[in-house]
N, CA, C and O atoms as a GROMACS GRO file, in nm:
protein
  224
    1PHE      N    1   1.483  -0.274   0.720
    1PHE     CA    2   1.499  -0.327   0.596
    1PHE      C    3   1.502  -0.252   0.492
    1PHE      O    4   1.407  -0.174   0.478
    2ILE      N    5   1.601  -0.252   0.397
    2ILE     CA    6   1.579  -0.155   0.267
    2ILE      C    7   1.594  -0.241   0.123
    2ILE      O    8   1.683  -0.311   0.076
    3GLY      N    9   1.483  -0.206   0.084
    3GLY     CA   10   1.447  -0.275  -0.042
    3GLY      C   11   1.386  -0.202  -0.157
    3GLY      O   12   1.342  -0.089  -0.139
    4ASP      N   13   1.380  -0.268  -0.292
    4ASP     CA   14   1.306  -0.165  -0.395
    4ASP      C   15   1.152  -0.233  -0.402
    4ASP      O   16   1.078  -0.182  -0.486
    5GLY      N   17   1.098  -0.348  -0.321
    5GLY     CA   18   0.983  -0.367  -0.346
    5GLY      C   19   0.958  -0.464  -0.460
    5GLY      O   20   0.846  -0.510  -0.481
    6GLY      N   21   1.063  -0.494  -0.533
    6GLY     CA   22   1.034  -0.568  -0.649
    6GLY      C   23   1.000  -0.738  -0.628
    6GLY      O   24   0.968  -0.812  -0.721
    7SER      N   25   1.014  -0.773  -0.504
    7SER     CA   26   0.971  -0.925  -0.489
    7SER      C   27   0.900  -0.924  -0.368
    7SER      O   28   0.922  -1.023  -0.298
    8ASP      N   29   0.808  -0.828  -0.314
    8ASP     CA   30   0.729  -0.825  -0.196
    8ASP      C   31   0.809  -0.838  -0.077
    8ASP      O   32   0.755  -0.876   0.027
    9GLU      N   33   0.932  -0.811  -0.084
    9GLU     CA   34   1.032  -0.831   0.044
    9GLU      C   35   0.977  -0.705   0.143
    9GLU      O   36   0.986  -0.733   0.262
   10LEU      N   37   0.930  -0.591   0.118
   10LEU     CA   38   0.893  -0.504   0.196
   10LEU      C   39   0.758  -0.530   0.285
   10LEU      O   40   0.734  -0.493   0.400
   11LYS      N   41   0.691  -0.594   0.210
   11LYS     CA   42   0.564  -0.668   0.280
   11LYS      C   43   0.596  -0.740   0.372
   11LYS      O   44   0.546  -0.724   0.483
   12GLY      N   45   0.692  -0.839   0.345
   12GLY     CA   46   0.724  -0.949   0.441
   12GLY      C   47   0.781  -0.893   0.565
   12GLY      O   48   0.739  -0.928   0.676
   13ALA      N   49   0.895  -0.786   0.546
   13ALA     CA   50   0.951  -0.739   0.662
   13ALA      C   51   0.835  -0.667   0.738
   13ALA      O   52   0.807  -0.698   0.854
   14LYS      N   53   0.771  -0.571   0.668
   14LYS     CA   54   0.672  -0.510   0.754
   14LYS      C   55   0.566  -0.618   0.837
   14LYS      O   56   0.520  -0.583   0.946
   15GLU      N   57   0.537  -0.733   0.786
   15GLU     CA   58   0.449  -0.810   0.851
   15GLU      C   59   0.527  -0.860   0.991
   15GLU      O   60   0.479  -0.876   1.103
   16LEU      N   61   0.658  -0.876   0.948
   16LEU     CA   62   0.743  -0.917   1.091
   16LEU      C   63   0.780  -0.813   1.198
   16LEU      O   64   0.838  -0.837   1.304
   17GLY      N   65   0.733  -0.682   1.149
   17GLY     CA   66   0.758  -0.584   1.258
   17GLY      C   67   0.879  -0.523   1.246
   17GLY      O   68   0.935  -0.466   1.340
   18ILE      N   69   0.934  -0.536   1.101
   18ILE     CA   70   1.069  -0.467   1.092
   18ILE      C   71   1.052  -0.315   1.001
   18ILE      O   72   0.968  -0.313   0.911
   19LYS      N   73   1.120  -0.214   1.024
   19LYS     CA   74   1.111  -0.085   1.008
   19LYS      C   75   1.154  -0.118   0.843
   19LYS      O   76   1.244  -0.197   0.813
   20THR      N   77   1.078  -0.047   0.751
   20THR     CA   78   1.120  -0.068   0.601
   20THR      C   79   1.178   0.079   0.542
   20THR      O   80   1.159   0.185   0.602
   21ILE      N   81   1.239   0.068   0.437
   21ILE     CA   82   1.295   0.166   0.355
   21ILE      C   83   1.263   0.123   0.225
   21ILE      O   84   1.307   0.017   0.178
   22LEU      N   85   1.182   0.205   0.158
   22LEU     CA   86   1.167   0.184   0.010
   22LEU      C   87   1.290   0.272  -0.078
   22LEU      O   88   1.314   0.392  -0.066
   23THR      N   89   1.359   0.176  -0.166
   23THR     CA   90   1.446   0.272  -0.256
   23THR      C   91   1.399   0.299  -0.392
   23THR      O   92   1.440   0.229  -0.485
   24GLU      N   93   1.320   0.392  -0.409
   24GLU     CA   94   1.254   0.446  -0.530
   24GLU      C   95   1.346   0.459  -0.657
   24GLU      O   96   1.297   0.467  -0.769
   25TYR      N   97   1.477   0.461  -0.635
   25TYR     CA   98   1.551   0.503  -0.749
   25TYR      C   99   1.597   0.362  -0.839
   25TYR      O  100   1.641   0.367  -0.954
   26LEU      N  101   1.576   0.237  -0.760
   26LEU     CA  102   1.642   0.115  -0.826
   26LEU      C  103   1.555   0.084  -0.937
   26LEU      O  104   1.607   0.073  -1.049
   27LEU      N  105   1.399   0.066  -0.919
   27LEU     CA  106   1.296   0.034  -1.013
   27LEU      C  107   1.208   0.136  -1.058
   27LEU      O  108   1.158   0.206  -0.970
   28LYS      N  109   1.177   0.162  -1.183
   28LYS     CA  110   1.101   0.279  -1.212
   28LYS      C  111   0.953   0.200  -1.241
   28LYS      O  112   0.940   0.114  -1.328
   29ARG      N  113   0.839   0.248  -1.147
   29ARG     CA  114   0.704   0.190  -1.165
   29ARG      C  115   0.606   0.311  -1.196
   29ARG      O  116   0.631   0.431  -1.180
   30ASP      N  117   0.491   0.254  -1.243
   30ASP     CA  118   0.400   0.355  -1.291
   30ASP      C  119   0.333   0.400  -1.141
   30ASP      O  120   0.365   0.329  -1.045
   31GLU      N  121   0.260   0.493  -1.122
   31GLU     CA  122   0.178   0.545  -1.022
   31GLU      C  123   0.116   0.433  -0.935
   31GLU      O  124   0.143   0.430  -0.815
   32GLU      N  125   0.034   0.339  -0.991
   32GLU     CA  126  -0.053   0.246  -0.926
   32GLU      C  127   0.051   0.147  -0.875
   32GLU      O  128   0.028   0.103  -0.762
   33GLN      N  129   0.166   0.102  -0.938
   33GLN     CA  130   0.234   0.007  -0.868
   33GLN      C  131   0.332   0.051  -0.760
   33GLN      O  132   0.366  -0.023  -0.668
   34HIS      N  133   0.382   0.193  -0.778
   34HIS     CA  134   0.425   0.244  -0.651
   34HIS      C  135   0.344   0.250  -0.555
   34HIS      O  136   0.375   0.198  -0.448
   35ASN      N  137   0.226   0.312  -0.571
   35ASN     CA  138   0.157   0.327  -0.449
   35ASN      C  139   0.120   0.207  -0.361
   35ASN      O  140   0.108   0.207  -0.238
   36ALA      N  141   0.103   0.096  -0.454
   36ALA     CA  142   0.091  -0.049  -0.407
   36ALA      C  143   0.197  -0.107  -0.312
   36ALA      O  144   0.171  -0.179  -0.215
   37ILE      N  145   0.329  -0.065  -0.352
   37ILE     CA  146   0.443  -0.077  -0.279
   37ILE      C  147   0.464   0.002  -0.168
   37ILE      O  148   0.499  -0.044  -0.059
   38LYS      N  149   0.444   0.117  -0.190
   38LYS     CA  150   0.486   0.221  -0.083
   38LYS      C  151   0.374   0.221   0.055
   38LYS      O  152   0.388   0.280   0.162
   39LYS      N  153   0.280   0.148   0.017
   39LYS     CA  154   0.199   0.141   0.188
   39LYS      C  155   0.280   0.028   0.266
   39LYS      O  156   0.245   0.000   0.380
   40PHE      N  157   0.363  -0.022   0.220
   40PHE     CA  158   0.458  -0.112   0.322
   40PHE      C  159   0.572  -0.063   0.389
   40PHE      O  160   0.619  -0.117   0.489
   41ALA      N  161   0.622   0.050   0.328
   41ALA     CA  162   0.734   0.132   0.357
   41ALA      C  163   0.705   0.236   0.471
   41ALA      O  164   0.600   0.301   0.472
   42ASP      N  165   0.792   0.249   0.558
   42ASP     CA  166   0.787   0.329   0.669
   42ASP      C  167   0.864   0.480   0.623
   42ASP      O  168   0.836   0.591   0.668
   43TYR      N  169   0.963   0.448   0.528
   43TYR     CA  170   1.042   0.560   0.478
   43TYR      C  171   1.053   0.518   0.298
   43TYR      O  172   1.048   0.403   0.254
   44CYS      N  173   1.070   0.641   0.215
   44CYS     CA  174   1.110   0.617   0.092
   44CYS      C  175   1.197   0.721   0.062
   44CYS      O  176   1.178   0.841   0.086
   45ILE      N  177   1.308   0.660   0.002
   45ILE     CA  178   1.424   0.743  -0.049
   45ILE      C  179   1.451   0.733  -0.196
   45ILE      O  180   1.448   0.625  -0.253
   46LYS      N  181   1.479   0.857  -0.262
   46LYS     CA  182   1.510   0.882  -0.397
   46LYS      C  183   1.667   0.858  -0.431
   46LYS      O  184   1.714   0.845  -0.544
   47ASP      N  185   1.722   0.857  -0.335
   47ASP     CA  186   1.890   0.849  -0.352
   47ASP      C  187   1.943   0.776  -0.230
   47ASP      O  188   1.892   0.789  -0.119
   48PHE      N  189   2.041   0.704  -0.254
   48PHE     CA  190   2.086   0.644  -0.127
   48PHE      C  191   2.166   0.708  -0.016
   48PHE      O  192   2.196   0.650   0.089
   49LYS      N  193   2.200   0.840  -0.050
   49LYS     CA  194   2.253   0.924   0.026
   49LYS      C  195   2.155   0.971   0.146
   49LYS      O  196   2.201   1.008   0.254
   50GLU      N  197   2.011   0.965   0.118
   50GLU     CA  198   1.918   1.010   0.204
   50GLU      C  199   1.911   0.879   0.319
   50GLU      O  200   1.852   0.908   0.422
   51ILE      N  201   1.959   0.759   0.311
   51ILE     CA  202   1.959   0.675   0.428
   51ILE      C  203   2.019   0.722   0.556
   51ILE      O  204   1.979   0.686   0.667
   52LYS      N  205   2.105   0.794   0.537
   52LYS     CA  206   2.175   0.843   0.663
   52LYS      C  207   2.094   0.933   0.731
   52LYS      O  208   2.123   0.952   0.849
   53SER      N  209   1.996   0.995   0.681
   53SER     CA  210   1.909   1.095   0.744
   53SER      C  211   1.792   1.003   0.795
   53SER      O  212   1.727   1.043   0.892
   54VAL      N  213   1.762   0.884   0.736
   54VAL     CA  214   1.646   0.799   0.796
   54VAL      C  215   1.687   0.724   0.898
   54VAL      O  216   1.609   0.693   0.988
   55LEU      N  217   1.815   0.686   0.899
   55LEU     CA  218   1.875   0.592   1.004
   55LEU      C  219   1.916   0.663   1.132
   55LEU      O  220   1.908   0.606   1.241
   56PHE      N  221   1.954   0.773   1.119
   56PHE     CA  222   2.017   0.869   1.245
   56PHE      C  223   1.924   0.982   1.274
   56PHE      O  224   1.952   1.063   1.362
   0.00000   0.00000   0.00000
């Protein structure tokens, strides 16, 4: 599952056992918000081009 964490979708996907990718470039957050969301991500990417390296 790929998301920006803006609506707790990464948490939901993680609870269902789905691998998650946090897209850090869509929403800018302060460090505290970022860390709270990042704990639900298996991978974090800063550019969409990085998805290829995560998926393959």
